[in-house]
C-alpha positions, 0 to 999 in steps of 0.5 A, spaced: 150 133 796 151 140 798 158 141 795 155 139 788 154 146 785 161 148 787 165 141 785 162 141 778 166 147 776 172 142 777 168 137 773 167 142 767 174 144 767 177 137 767 172 135 761 174 142 757 182 140 759 181 133 756 176 134 750 178 140 746 172 140 742 168 141 748 166 149 749 160 149 753 157 146 759 151 147 764 151 146 771 144 145 774 143 145 782 136 143 785 133 142 791 126 139 793 124 137 800 121 131 801 116 133 807 114 126 809 121 124 811 124 131 812 122 137 817 125 143 813 125 147 819 128 142 824 133 137 820 138 142 819 141 148 822 138 152 817 131 152 814 131 147 808 128 150 802 126 148 795 129 151 789 134 151 783 140 155 780 144 154 773 150 156 771 152 156 763 160 155 763 163 157 756 171 156 754 174 162 754 169 166 757 171 173 758 167 174 765 166 170 771 173 166 770 174 159 774 181 159 777 181 153 781 177 148 785 180 145 792 177 139 796 178 136 802 175 129 804 175 126 811 171 119 811 171 118 818 165 122 818 161 119 812 156 115 817 154 122 820 150 123 814 147 116 812 140 116 812 135 110 814 132 110 807 132 113 800 138 113 795 141 107 791 141 103 797 134 103 799 130 107 794 123 110 796 118 106 793 110 106 793 109 100 797 114 101 802 112 104 809 113 111 811 120 111 814 121 115 820 123 122 819 130 125 819 132 126 826 135 133 828 142 135 828 143 135 835 140 128 836 144 125 830 151 128 833 149 125 840 148 118 836 154 118 832 159 120 837 156 116 843 154 122 847 162 124 847 161 132 848 168 133 847 168 129 840 162 133 838 166 140 840 172 137 836 168 136 830 165 143 830 172 146 831 174 141 825 169 143 820 171 151 821 178 149 821 177 145 814 173 151 811 179 156 812 184 150 810 181 149 803 180 156 802 187 157 803 189 151 799 185 154 793 188 161 794 195 158 794 194 154 788 191 160 784 197 164 787 193 169 790 192 171 798 186 169 802 185 177 804 184 179 796 178 175 796 172 180 795 166 175 797 165 168 801 159 165 798 158 159 803 152 154 803 146 157 806 146 156 813 144 160 820 147 167 822 151 164 828 154 159 823 156 165 818 158 169 824 163 163 826 165 162 819 167 169 818 171 169 825 175 163 822 176 166 816 178 173 819 173 177 814 167 181 816 160 178 816 158 183 810 163 179 806 159 173 806 152 171 803 149 171 810 143 175 808 141 172 802 142 165 806 137 167 811 132 170 806 132 164 802 134 158 806 138 152 804 137 150 797 142 144 797 147 144 792 144 150 788 146 155 794 152 158 791 150 159 784 144 162 787 147 167 791 153 168 786 147 170 781 144 175 786 150 178 788 152 180 781 146 182 778 145 187 784 152 190 783 155 187 789 160 184 785 164 188 780 168 185 774 175 183 777 173 181 784 175 175 786 170 170 789 170 164 793 164 159 793 165 154 799 161 148 802 161 143 806 158 136 804 156 129 806 162 124 805 165 129 809 168 134 804 170 141 804 170 144 798 172 151 795 172 154 788 175 161 786 172 165 780 174 172 778 168 176 776 
């Protein structure tokens, strides 16, 4: 899911905490669009791209230090992301007939909420509010103020979604990774690591900066990992 690259840092931290001999881990996020099943231009609110990113995590590394990961889960919306085929329940096989393409987000919302416009707006408001709440919880656990976070690195969505996120968090759009998202498209769970690497190598992030990797994923889950560059 889209949050896997963010929650993976928590998984690695847990392994390091329970296995003293573990010193190195490799986090890999990858995305490949199945063209026969998924219209990369219409299935999501963003353009789905093909790509991958990786992060080498070392115990006691001096830079890009993990601080905390926080996740909120709301199972009421799990069925919104369920697909008609694929996955472990109905895996694709060479002999199966081609499934219908995944519907557009607006159509899936209409079906899931049975045409209830008010419920759809509540869902949109909840999604934004949970992004803020998970960031605030992560900051509270790390003992820092949300305003001290230099960059919000979110999943690669469209500009309107980034503008709404920035407004909800009370930060300028320039403190997000919106431009990178628009330039490269949604790379699934690779988004945040991909953008983080670009921002560090370009000099947009410097040692000591606080960074929040944030995501929304099926389940539904809202997650935030805090790093100090």
